C-alpha positions, 0 to 999 in steps of 0.5 A, a space after each residue: 705566159 703563166 701567173 705567178 705560182 703556176 707551173 707548167 710541165 710539158 710531157 708529164 705523162 707519155 703517149 702510152 699512159 695517155 692512151 691508157 687513161 683515155 681508154 678508162 675514161 671512154 669506158 666510164 659513164 658521163 654526166 652531161 648536165 653542163 655544156 660539156 661532159 664530166 666525170 667525178 671521182 672521189 667526191 662529186 662537186 655540186 656546180 649549182 651550190 658550189 660546194 662539196 659535202 660529206 654526202 658527196 663522197 663517191 669512194 676512193 679514187 680508182 686504181 687507174 688515177 692513183 699513179 698520177 695522184 701518187 706522182 703529184 705527191 712524190 714530186 712535191 706538187 701536193 703535200 697530201 694525196 689528192 682525193 678528188 678528180 674531175 674529168 672534163 671533156 671539151 669538144 671543139 667549140 666548147 670551153 669553160 668560163 674564167 673562174 677560181 676553183 671553189 676556195 672553201 671546197 678545195 685545198 691550196 693546190 690544183 693540178 690539171 693533166 691535159 689529154 688529146 688536143 692542145 688548147 689555149 688557157 686564158 688567165 685573168 687577174 681577179 679585179 684587174 684587167 691583166 690577162 695572160 695566155 698559155 698553150 696547154 699541150 697534150 700530156 702536160 701538167 699545169 699546177 696552180 698554187 698560191 697567187 695563181 690559185 687564188 688571185 687569178 681566174 683561169 678559163 678556156 674560150 669556147 671556140 674551134 681554133 686558137 691563134 698562137 704566134 699568128 697561126 691558127 691551131 684547130 682544136 680537137 677533143 681535149 680531156 682534162 684531169 683536174 686533181 684536188 684535195 677536198 676540204 669539208 667545211 667544219 672539218 672531216 
């Protein structure tokens, strides 16, 4: 199940597009100062300071990310073109702690495309015990806005398998492409 105002679209991209995206990603350089490897496009997000500044601008999104960014605007997921993408690599056993994406840093919509392996995402209502889970399949899109964006934390448990409907599902390498719009404090 998903929190209110979260939307899930299976098969948002095709297998050929997925393979092409993975090719671009695998040819690019990785930042490995976290427990997982990441790539930043548009703006670099400072994990320690939890902020994005004018000085963290890396340039325009690369051409290979533009078709998805444009599609997110065309289908109404974003009202403006996203200008920041973080690529996260999750190997079996890696995850990310439950969190709400930086509120003063990013706009009202967060969109994540999953590539490679499926995994179970967990949602926790901020300040409450309510929890939900949803399987993110390869090539799917997950959109957070409204209550899902601000009132629910999302995370991925650091484990090598997920249990869905009583069956173990081993994880393999998963890549997420998280599209956001940067909000520079004090304006741009």
